[in-house]
C-alpha positions in Angstrom: 28.2 -74.7 -90.3 29.0 -78.1 -88.8 30.4 -80.8 -90.9 28.5 -84.0 -91.1 30.1 -86.8 -89.2 30.9 -89.9 -91.2 28.9 -92.9 -90.4 30.5 -95.5 -88.2 31.3 -98.8 -89.8 28.9 -101.2 -88.2 30.2 -104.7 -87.8 27.6 -107.0 -89.3 27.1 -110.3 -87.4 24.7 -113.0 -88.0 21.5 -112.5 -86.1 18.9 -115.0 -84.9 15.2 -114.1 -85.0 13.5 -114.9 -81.7 9.7 -115.5 -81.9 7.9 -116.0 -78.7 4.4 -117.5 -78.6 1.8 -114.8 -78.6 4.3 -112.1 -79.5 3.3 -109.5 -82.1 6.9 -108.9 -83.2 10.1 -110.9 -83.1 13.5 -109.7 -81.8 16.9 -110.5 -83.0 20.0 -111.5 -81.1 23.5 -112.5 -82.1 23.4 -116.0 -83.4 26.6 -117.1 -81.8 25.4 -116.2 -78.4 22.0 -117.8 -79.1 23.8 -121.0 -80.1 25.9 -121.1 -76.9 22.9 -120.5 -74.6 20.4 -122.7 -76.4 22.8 -125.7 -76.4 23.5 -125.1 -72.6 19.7 -124.9 -71.9 19.0 -128.2 -73.8 22.0 -129.8 -72.0 20.9 -128.9 -68.5 17.1 -129.3 -68.9 15.5 -132.6 -68.1 11.9 -133.9 -68.2 11.6 -132.7 -64.5 10.2 -129.2 -64.3 12.6 -126.5 -63.1 12.1 -122.9 -62.1 13.7 -120.2 -64.1 16.2 -119.0 -61.5 17.4 -122.6 -61.1 17.7 -123.0 -64.8 19.6 -119.8 -65.2 22.1 -120.9 -62.5 22.6 -124.2 -64.3 23.1 -122.5 -67.6 25.6 -120.1 -66.1 27.6 -123.1 -64.8 27.4 -124.8 -68.3 28.6 -121.6 -70.0 31.0 -120.0 -67.5 32.8 -117.6 -69.8 29.7 -116.3 -71.6 30.3 -112.6 -72.6 26.8 -111.3 -71.8 23.9 -111.5 -69.4 23.2 -115.2 -69.0 19.7 -114.7 -67.7 18.6 -112.3 -70.5 19.9 -114.6 -73.2 18.4 -117.6 -71.4 15.0 -116.0 -71.5 15.4 -115.3 -75.2 16.6 -118.8 -76.0 13.8 -120.3 -74.0 11.2 -118.3 -76.0 12.6 -119.6 -79.3 13.0 -123.2 -78.1 9.5 -123.1 -76.8 8.2 -121.9 -80.1 10.2 -124.7 -81.8 8.6 -127.3 -79.5 11.8 -128.3 -77.8 11.0 -126.8 -74.4 7.7 -126.7 -72.6 6.8 -123.8 -70.3 4.1 -124.6 -67.7 2.2 -121.7 -66.3 0.7 -121.8 -62.8 1.6 -120.3 -59.5 5.2 -120.7 -60.5 6.4 -120.8 -64.1 8.6 -123.9 -64.8 10.4 -125.3 -67.8 11.2 -128.8 -69.0 12.1 -130.7 -72.1 9.3 -131.9 -74.3 
């Protein structure tokens, strides 16, 4: 008979709930990473619409030592910022983002 393995100690970190418009469920991400990326997004966005890949490149420059996938966290932060009314996403042939 096998012994039950002890449960690993899970390091609890603060989590930020991300709610996208028209989402049925929210997701959670590490709040420290969300804070870094959301500040960088708000710093580099202007009132001029910009495509996502351009925005992700600017965010990567604004947070060069970010310990994760900048584009993935940028999408997550954009969804929450859009839900809060700080960022506007325009849909069309090409999706663009700008400050509200």
